[in-house]
C-alpha positions in Angstrom: 0.2 0.1 -0.1 1.4 3.6 -0.9 1.1 6.5 1.2 1.3 9.8 -0.2 1.9 13.1 2.0 -1.5 14.2 0.9 -3.0 11.3 1.8 -1.6 11.1 5.5 -2.7 14.5 5.8 -6.2 13.9 4.7 -6.1 11.0 7.4 -4.5 12.7 9.8 -6.4 13.9 13.3 -6.6 17.4 14.5 -3.9 17.3 17.1 -1.4 15.8 14.4 -2.4 18.7 11.9 -1.9 20.7 14.8 1.9 19.7 15.7 2.5 19.7 11.6 1.3 23.3 11.5 3.0 24.5 14.4 6.3 23.2 13.2 5.4 24.8 10.1 5.7 28.1 11.7 8.3 27.3 13.7 10.4 26.4 10.5 9.2 29.6 8.7 10.2 31.8 11.5 14.0 30.0 11.8 14.3 30.7 8.2 13.3 34.3 7.9 15.4 34.9 11.1 18.5 33.1 9.4 18.1 35.0 6.3 17.9 38.2 8.0 20.9 37.7 10.1 23.0 36.6 7.4 21.9 39.6 5.5 23.2 41.7 7.9 26.5 40.2 9.1 27.2 40.0 5.0 26.5 44.2 4.5 28.5 44.7 8.0 31.5 42.8 6.7 31.5 44.0 3.2 31.3 47.6 4.4 33.8 47.1 7.2 36.2 46.0 4.0 35.7 49.6 2.6 35.5 51.2 6.1 38.7 49.9 7.4 41.4 51.6 5.0 39.8 55.2 4.7 39.0 55.1 8.6 42.7 54.3 9.1 44.0 57.0 6.4 42.0 59.8 8.2 43.6 58.4 11.5 47.2 59.0 10.5 46.1 62.4 8.8 44.2 63.2 12.0 41.2 64.0 10.1 39.1 63.5 13.2 35.7 65.0 11.6 36.3 62.8 8.5 36.7 59.8 10.6 34.0 60.1 12.8 31.5 61.4 9.7 33.2 58.2 7.5 31.6 56.0 10.4 28.3 57.8 10.6 28.1 57.2 7.0 29.2 53.7 7.0 27.1 52.4 10.1 26.4 48.9 9.0 30.0 48.1 9.6 30.2 46.8 13.2 33.9 48.1 13.2 32.4 51.7 12.2 29.9 51.8 14.7 32.4 51.1 17.4 34.9 53.0 16.3 33.2 56.0 15.4 30.9 56.1 18.6 34.0 55.9 20.7 36.2 58.7 18.5 33.2 60.8 18.9 33.4 60.4 22.8 37.5 61.1 23.2 37.8 63.9 20.1 38.0 66.3 22.9 41.1 64.7 24.2 43.0 64.0 21.0 42.5 67.9 20.2 44.2 69.1 23.2 46.7 66.6 23.8 48.8 68.7 26.3 46.3 67.8 29.2 45.8 64.4 28.2 46.2 62.0 31.2 46.2 58.5 31.9 42.9 58.6 33.3 41.5 60.1 30.0 43.2 57.0 28.0 41.6 54.5 30.7 38.4 56.6 29.9 38.6 56.4 26.3 39.4 52.7 26.3 36.1 52.4 28.5 34.3 54.4 25.9 35.5 51.7 23.3 34.2 48.7 25.3 31.1 49.9 25.9 30.3 50.3 22.5 31.4 46.8 21.4 29.3 45.3 24.3 26.3 47.3 23.2 26.9 46.2 19.5 27.4 42.4 20.6 24.3 42.2 22.4 22.6 43.9 19.1 24.3 41.2 16.7 23.2 38.3 19.0 19.7 39.4 18.5 17.7 36.0 16.8 20.5 33.5 17.3 18.0 32.5 20.7 15.4 31.7 18.2 17.4 29.6 16.3 19.1 27.6 19.2 15.5 27.5 20.8 13.9 26.1 17.4 16.7 23.5 16.7 16.1 22.1 20.5 12.7 21.8 20.4 11.5 20.8 16.8 12.8 17.3 17.6 10.5 16.8 20.6 7.7 18.6 19.2 7.3 16.2 16.4 7.9 13.5 19.1 4.8 14.8 20.7 2.9 14.1 17.4 4.7 10.7 17.0 3.5 9.2 20.5 -0.2 10.6 20.1 -0.4 9.3 16.5 0.4 6.0 17.8 -1.9 6.3 20.8 -4.7 7.0 18.8 -3.4 4.2 16.2 -4.0 1.4 19.3 -7.1 3.4 20.3 -8.3 2.7 16.9 -7.1 -1.2 16.4 -8.7 -1.6 20.1 -12.1 0.1 18.8 -12.2 -2.2 15.9 -10.9 -5.6 17.4 -8.6 -6.0 14.4 -5.0 -6.6 15.3 -3.3 -7.0 11.5 -0.5 -4.8 10.7 -2.4 -3.4 7.9 -5.0 -2.0 10.6 -2.7 0.3 11.8 -0.1 1.0 9.3 -1.4 4.3 8.2 -1.7 5.4 11.9 2.0 4.9 12.6 3.0 6.2 9.5 1.3 9.3 10.2 2.3 9.3 13.6 6.7 8.8 12.3 6.1 11.9 9.9 5.4 14.3 12.6 9.1 13.1 14.0 10.4 13.5 10.4 8.9 16.6 9.9 10.6 18.1 13.4 14.3 16.8 12.7 13.7 18.6 8.8 12.9 21.7 11.2 15.5 21.2 13.7 18.5 20.3 11.4 18.9 23.7 9.2 18.3 25.6 12.7 20.9 23.9 14.5 23.4 24.7 11.4 22.4 28.4 11.0 22.8 28.8 15.1 26.4 26.8 14.3 27.2 29.2 11.6 26.2 32.7 12.8 27.8 31.9 16.3 31.2 31.1 14.4 30.7 34.6 12.6 30.0 36.5 15.6 33.1 35.6 17.1 35.2 36.5 14.1 33.2 40.0 14.2 34.1 40.4 17.9 38.0 39.7 17.3 37.8 42.1 14.9 36.1 44.9 16.9 38.4 44.0 19.9 41.3 44.5 17.5 40.1 47.4 16.4 39.5 48.7 19.5 42.9 48.4 20.8 44.3 49.9 17.8 42.5 53.1 18.2 43.6 53.3 21.7 47.0 52.7 20.6 46.6 55.5 18.0 45.4 57.7 20.9 48.6 56.7 23.4 50.8 57.4 20.1 48.9 60.4 18.9 49.7 62.5 22.3 53.6 61.8 21.9 56.5 62.1 24.6 54.4 64.6 26.7 52.2 61.7 27.3 54.4 58.6 27.8 57.0 60.1 29.8 55.7 63.5 31.1 52.5 63.6 32.5 52.4 59.4 32.6 55.5 59.0 34.4 55.0 62.0 37.2 51.5 60.7 38.2 53.0 56.8 38.1 55.9 58.2 40.7 53.8 60.0 42.8 51.4 56.9 43.2 54.5 55.3 44.3 55.8 57.9 46.4 58.9 58.0 44.1 60.9 61.2 43.3 59.8 63.1 40.1 61.7 62.8 37.0 64.3 65.2 35.9 62.8 67.9 33.2 
């Protein structure tokens, strides 16, 4: 006996149809989230490739306004959002370099870290949906299978027939729910693992570029920060003599 999917759907009870519809909604939702997440990561990484060289050139030429404006224009780039917003906060420090202290540099580093944490939380949105679908879809399908088998045995008891033909359609209907649950879960798990890996790569890029910005700030104030101001503060904290002028 051949059983088509349409025949199984027609013969399915209300509970089994409800389980299949729930799994269908979960599948559509996970693919929608996955597609949107892929598109965002793709645009972010593509724009970062254009942003990074221009931003570095503006910093080398000390064109802070141009660097900040570039970050605003290319705000889809994760690096642009971190560096641009942080640079806007610390811009006054770089303009008046003679007054920069070690506390100012530490404040700038914290500003960069704040922006990075905010962006990481934003980029993680949607991953919980994929994880939830991947973890629960097989169990939802198994629920449909369990109830389908129960209905098959109830039907067998009612009819008084114990042959395999009497329950084959019911068991096939039940097992299709588990198969559908796996078909929904497997892509969701794949997408979750893929996007987690991409997010780790993006986090490394943001961390690296943020450290580069802090290094630039330290170098930009030159020997006045490196020897005079910083050394005085360090010596004062240690109770030692001030360096000779």
